[in-house]
N, C-alpha and C positions, 0 to 999 in steps of 0.2 A: 118644042119642048125644051130646048136649050135656053130659050128666052125666059121661061117661067122660073121663079125662084123656088128652091127646094126647102124642105122643113129645116134643114141644118142652117141655111142662110138666114132664115127668119129668126132662129134662136140667137145667132150671133149678133144680129142687129138689135135685138131687144136688150142684150147684155150691155152693149156699148151705150145705148141710150140711158139705161138705168145707172150706169157708172158716171155718166157725165152730168147727172142731176146734182144740183148743189143742195146742201143741207141748210136749214134755217139757222140764222145767226144765234138765236136764243138756245137752240138745241146744242150747238157746238160749244157755247159758253158753259152750259150745264155739264157737259161731258168733261170739259177742261177742269171745272171746279171739283167734280167727283174724283178725277185723276189726281189733282193736287192734294185733296184730302186724304186719299189712299196713300200717296207718297209720304205725307206728313205722319200718318199713323205708323207706317213702316219705319220711318226715321225715329219715332218715339219708342217703338217696341224693340228695336235692335239692341239698345243697351240693356233693356230688361232681359232679353233672351240671353245675352252674354253673361249677365249676373246670375241668371238661373243655371247656366252651364257651369259657372264657377262654383256655385253652391253644390251642385250635383257632384262635381269633382272633389270638392272638400269633404262631402259626406262619404264618398267612396274611399278617400284617404283615411278618414276616421274609422270606417268599417274595416279597412285593411289593417289599421293599427290594432283595433280590438281583436281581429282574427289572429294576428301575430301574438298578442298577449295570451289569448286562449290557447294557442298551440304550445307556447312556452310553459304555461301552467299545467297543461295535460302531460307534457314531457316530464316536468318535475314530479308530478304525482306518480307517474309510471316508475320513475327512478326510485322514489321513496318506497313504493310497494315492493319493488325488487329487493331493496335493502332490508325491509321487514321480513320478506320471505327468506332471505339469506340468513338473517339472524335466527329465525325460527328453526331452520334446518340445522344450524350450528348448535342450537340449544338441544334439539332432539338427539343429535349425534354425539354430543359431549365435546364439541370443539371449542377452542378458546376464541376470543375475539380476533386475535391476529390470524388464526387459521380461517376464521369465517370470512375475512376480507379476501382470501385467496379463492373462495368458491366462485366458479364460473357457471353461467347458465342464464337463460331468459325466462324459464318457468321453474316452478317449485320442483317438478319431477327431475329436471336437468340438474338443479342444485343438489337434490338428494343423491343422484347418481354420482356427481362430482365429489360430494362429501364421503360417500362410500369408497370411492377410488382413493381419496386422500387418506382415509383411515387405513386402507389396505396397504398403502405405501409405507406407513409407519410401523407395520407389524414386522417383527424380526423374522429372518429366514429360519424355518424349522428343519430344513434339509440337512444342515451340517450338525453332526452329533458331537464334534470336538468342542463346540462353544460352551462356555460356562453359562449357567443360567443367569438371567439378569440379576444384578445385586439388589437386595432389599434396601430401600432408601434409608431405613432407620437402623439397619444393622451396621456393625463395625466391620471393616475389612479384616479378613483372617490372613495372617502371613503364611506363606507356604514354606515352612521350615522342615529341614531334614535332620534327623538325629545325627549327632557327631559320631565319628568312628575313631577308634584308637589308631588305626593305621594312617589317619589323615594328619598326624602330628609331624611337626618338623623333625629333621634329623637330630638336632641337638636337644630334643625333648621340649617339654613345656616349662618355660622358666618360672612361671608363677607356681606351678605345682612343685617344682624342685625347691623353691624358696620356702614354701610352707612346710614341706617335709623336713627340711633341715632345721627350721625353727622349732618344730614340734618334736624333733628327734625321732622321727619315724624312719 
């Protein structure tokens, strides 16, 4: 039994005999030509692939530029909408343009609340009763005069009154 070849030995001998077979010369030349043609195609297509990659990158750059412009335009529109809302609130509340610039808030409700707070800060305190009422802008100021008293005269008398009395003979 040891002298008889096993199935494994037979498979290994078949593999070595098939590997040692030589291919026909025409077959080898045909494979070489196919290989050379494939290499040439790859060589021709590589610059085109690189150009396609460059165009794709350029289009991405253009898309990015347009995206940036769109973002900037949207930001400008939002700022103008906020300015319009600020002016509308100022008009509703009777604020001047200078006061309207000082309004803070991102929404119309916030602007209204800030305008109310601003108007409240301009109101006079009504707690103190000694304060004079605010003057009427068209009225003339009234002097706070006290009537003269005779005992306020100087010790030597009123020189004008004395001079008049002497002239008149009184």
